[in-house]
Structure formats: structure tokens, C-alpha cells
BANU-213002 format. One record per residue: x, y, z of N, C-alpha, C in turn. Coordinates in steps of 0.1 Angstrom, whole numbers, plus 5000, padded with zeros to 4 digits. Layout:
XYZXYZXYZ/...
This chain:
902450235771903750275774904350205786/905650185786906250135798906450235808/906850205820907050295831908050405827/909150355821910150455817909650555807/908850505798908350595787907350695794/906550645803905550735810906350845818/907350805825908150905832908851005823/909350955812909951045802908951145797/907751105794906751195789906351295799/906251255812905851345822906951445825/908151395826909251485830909751575819/909851525807910451605796909451665787/908251615785907351665775906351755782/906451885781905651975789904252005782/904151945769902851965762901751875768/902051765775901051685781900551745794/899351695798898751745810899651715822/900051595823900951555834902251625834/902751645822904051725820903851865825/902751935822902552065826902452075841/901651985847901551985862902951965868/903751875863905051845868905951965867/905952025855906852145853906452265862/905152295863904652405871905052385886/904852255890905252225904906752245906/907552205897908952215898909452355897/908852445889909152585888908852645901/907752615908907452675921908452635931/908852505931909852465941911252535938/911552555926912852615922912852755927/911752835925911652975929911752985944/910952895951910952895966912352865971/913052765965914352725970915352835968/915352895956916353005954916053125963/914753155965914353265974914853235988/914753115992915253076006916753096007/917453055997918953075997919253225998/918553305991918853455991918553516005/917353476010916953526023917853476035/918253356034919153296044920453366045/920953436034922253496035922153626043/920953676047920853786056921253736071/922353796077922853746090921753736100/920953836102919953836112918853726110/918453706098917553596095918153456097/919353446093920053316095920253286109/920553386117920753366132919453316139/918353376134917053346141916353226136/916453206122915653096116916552996109/917852996113918752906106918352756106/917752706117917352566117916252536107/915252636106914152616097914652606082/915652696079916152706066916952576063/917552516073918252386072917352276068/916252266075915252166071914652196057/914452316054913952346040914952306030/916252326032917252286023917352136021/917152066032917151916031915951866023/914851936025913651896018913851926003/914352045999914452075985915551985979/916651955986917651875981917151735978/916351685987915651555985914851545973/913951645971913051655959913951665946/914951755946915651765934916551645931/916951575941917751455939916851345933/915651325938914751235932914451265917/914251395915913951445901915151405892/916351435897917551415889917751265886/917451175896917551035894916550985884/915351035885914251005875914551045861/915251155860915651205846916651105840/917651065848918650975844917950835840/917050795848916350665846915550665834/914850775831913850785820914450795806/915750825805916450845792917250715789/917350685776918050565772919650575774/920150695773921550725775921750815786/921750765799921850855810923150945810/924250895806925450975806925351095796/924651075785924451195776923751305783/922751265790921951375797922851425809/923551345816924251385828925351495824/925951475812926951575808926451685799/925151685797924551805789924451925798/924152035793924152165801923152155813/921952115810920952105820921151985830/921851885825922251775834923251825844/924251905840925251955849924552055859/923652135854922852225863922152145873/921452045869920751955879921651905889/922851865885923851805894924351915905/924652035900925052135908923952195917/922752165914921652215922921452125935/922052005935921851915946923151885954/924351905947925651865953926051945965/925752085966926252155978925852105991/924552055993924052006005924851876009/925151795999925851676002927351706005/927851806000929251846003929351886018/928351966023928352006037928251886046/927451786042927251666050928551586050/929151566038930351486037931551556044/931651686043932751766048932251846060/931951786071931451866083932551946089/933851916087934951996092935252116085/934552146074934852266066934352396074/935252446082934852556090935052696084/935752696073936052826066934752896062/934553016065933353086061933253106046/934453126040934453146025934053016018/934552906023934152776017932652746019/932152776031930752756033929852846024/930252966023929553056014929553015999/930752965995930852915981929952795979/929852705989929052585987927552635987/927152725995925852775995925452845982/926452915977926252995964925852905953/926452775953926152685942924752645941/923952665952922552625952921752725943/922352845940921652935931921552885917/922352775914922352715901920952665898/920152645908918752595905917952685896/918352815897917552915889917752885874/918852815870919052785856918252675851/917652595861916752485857915452545851/915252665853913952725847914052745832/915252745827915452775813914852665804/914752545808914152435800912652445798/912052535805910552545804910052655795/910952725789910452845781911052825767/910152815757910552805743911252925738/910753045743911453175739912853175743/913153115755914553115759915453025750/914852915745915552835735915852915723/914852995718915053075706916153175707/916253245719917253335721918653275722/918753155729919953085731920453035717/919552995709919852945695920453065687/919853185688920253295681921653345686/921953335699923253365704924353275699/923953145698924953045693925253065679/924253095671924453115656925253245654/925153345662925853475660927153485668/927653375674928753375683930053425675/930253385662931453425655931453575653/930253635649930153775646930453855659/929853805670929953875683931453865688/932053745685933453735689934353835682/934153845669934853945661934654085666/933354115670933054245675933754275688/933754175697934454195710935954205708/936554135699937954145696938254285691/937354345683937654485678937554585689/936654555699936454645710937754635719/938254515721939554505729940654585722/940754575709941754655702941554805704/940354845703940054995704940355045718/939954975728940155025742941655015745/942354925739943854915742944555035736/944155065723944755185717944355315724/943055325728942655445735943355455749/943455345756944155345768945655395767/946255335756947655375754947855525751/946855575743946955715740946755805752/945755765760945555845772946755835782/947455725782948655715791949655815786/949755835773950755925767950356075769/949056105768948556235769948456285783/947956205792947656245806948856215815/948856275827949856255836949456165847/950356105855950056015866949156085876/949356215878948556295888947056285885/946656265872945256255868944756115870/945556025874945155885877945555785866/946155835855946655745845948055705848/948155615858949555585863950155475854/949455395847949955295838948955255827/949355175818948555145806947355065810/947454955819946354885823945254975830/945655065838944655155844944055245833/944755285823944255365812943255285804/943555155802942555065795941355055803/941455035816940255035825939355155823/940055275823939355405821938655395807/939255355797938655345783937455255783/937455145790936355055791935155115798/935455185809934455255817933855365809/934655435801934155545794933355505782/933855405774933155355762931755295766/931655225777930455165781929455255787/929855385788929055495794928755465809/929555395816929355365830929755495838/930955545835931355675841931455675856/932355595862932555585876933055725882/933855785874934455915878935655905887/936155785889937355765897938655815890/938655815877939755865868939155955858/939656075856939156165846940356245840/940256275827941356345820941356495825/942556555825942656695829943056785818/943756735807944156815796943056835786/943256935777942256955767942256845756/943456795753943556685744942956555749/943156535762942656415769941156425769/940556535772939156555772938556535758/939256585748938756565734938756415730/939756345734939856195731938756125739/938456165751937456105760936056135753/935856255748934556285741934356195729/935356175721935256085709934955945714/935555895725935355765730933855745735/933355855742931955845747930955845735/931155925725930255925714930255785706/931455735704931555605698930955495706/930955515719930355405728928955385726/928155495723926755485721926455405708/927255425698927055355685927555205687/928555185694929155045695928254955704/927555015714926754925723925654865715/925154925704923954875697924354765687/925654745685926054645675925654505679/926054455691925654315694924154295694/923454395698921954385698921454365684/921954435675921554415661921954285655/923154225659923554095654922653985659/922253995672921453885678919953905672/919554025671918154055665918053995651/919054015643919053965629918953805629/919653745639919553605639918253555645/917653635654916353595659915253595648/915353685638914353685628914453565618/915653505619915853385610915753255618/915453265631915453145639914153065637/914252935635913052855634912452825648/911252775648910552745660911252625667/911652645679912352545686911452505698/911352375700910552325711911452275722/910852255734911652205745911352055747/910951985736910751845737912151775737/912251685746913551615749913651485741/914851445737915051325730914951205741/914151105738914050995748915250915750/916250935741917550855742918550935750/918851055746919951135752919451245762/918151275761917551365770917851515766/918451545755918851675751917651745744/917551875745916451955739916952045729/916052125723916352225713916152175699/915052095697914752045684913752135677/913752135664912752205656911352145658/910352215655908952165657908652045648/909252045636908951945627910051835626/910951835636912051745636911551595639/912151505632911851365633912851285641/914151325639915251265646916051365654/916651315665917451405674918651455666/918951585667920051635660921351615667/921351555680922551535687922951385686/922051295688922351155688921751075676/920851135669920251065657919150975660/918750965673917650875676916250935671/915250845669913950895665913250965677/912651075674911951155685910551095687/
């Protein structure tokens, strides 16, 4: 194999020994990096150990930048991988540190926190290492139309319920407008129950009771839809196409379902 083919096998094919070692090492680095970002957000820790966390971030950014460049180099169509889901995740996992370096005058605390928050995208890089995750994602994609219809029905139901509660209850009970009443209906149907708004009349309590009972039945619907699709899902591997770098192929696939290249 050429150097590019060897790199592709090591980086993208987790079934090989080299691939397993590479993936395990990368998973450990991702977990440590994300943990560092979370711990650094504690003011007392940042004030005391901020310099250490800075060096750690530069180290992690360097490693992930090299990895990103190697991924682009090892596929035949770098742009296809760069604009794929995990290609975008890889990009967002390294770009925040470069933004801070390029924009040293960004003094706004909100901007700095937003840039730091982008580093948490590294946790999504873990998704490519689990076949089970691919199966669940595939089931969600296949059931997206049924789930969309379900959520549209829920929107209609909470809108009607909110409108009725606005008519039944008084502003003194907290139902000052229809949007607030719809918010109450969503909180009630999902059984969250914040308690910030509550009906006072007998009719309002009766309507709330019906909404609570229906909420228990409705919550189970999307779970059933996804579960049904999972039972029909074929075995999906995380083997990547050597041309476009995209994953999600069946175990017996011969050609890439995205670009048509031979696997």
C-alpha cells in the first residue's frame, strides 16, 4: 500500500490493529480535552491554573489539527470529507484556539466564552467510533417523517390547549396571553410541572388533568417509532470510503452509497 492508503487504513478503519490503537488514543485525548474545557470554566480553577490550561489547549489543538490534515490527505476527495458532518465537527474542534490567536483584541467576555464553548464540539468526534451510534442515527433518519408529523400534531394540540386555557382562566392565575398559555400547556404535557403557572378554576383544572394524562401516552410515541426502525436496521459499519471519507455503509456494501466509489 502507498503511504496515503496506509494512513487511510489507520485513521478510518478501526478493525485493524493500528486503527484500534489510533482510535483508542484519540478517544482518550478527546475526553481529556473536553474535561479540561469543563474544568477550566470554574472561575477559581481558571484563575489559579489558567496558564496550564492554556498550554494544554495549545497541545490538544496541535494534535487535532494534525489529525484533521491527515484525514484530508488520506481521502481522494478532501472537500467531500471537509463538508461531511464529522469533517465539520473536526473543523470546529480546532478553530476556536486559532480564533483567539487571530483576534487578540476580542475583549468581550461573551465572545470569549462562545469561542471556548465551541471546543466542546470535540465530544461529537466520539460518534464515529461506535457502530451502535450509527445504527441509532440511521433509525432516526429513517423515522424522521413520522416524527415530524408527530411533533406537528403536538404543536397543534398545545396551541389549542393553550387557547382554551386563556379563555377559561384569568390573568390573575398567570394566563396573561396565549403564548404564555401555550408555554403552560407544553410544561404540563411533558410532565415537567414547574408550577410557575397553575389553573385556579374547576374547568381549568379538569382541562389540565386531561392534558397531563394525555402527556404520558404521547411521550411514548416517538420512542416506539424509533424502536420500530431499529428492529429493521441493517448492520452498519464505521468503515470510511477511501474517496470521500464518509461512513455509514452496510457490512456487505461493495460501493460507497454517497459517491459510488469502490470500498
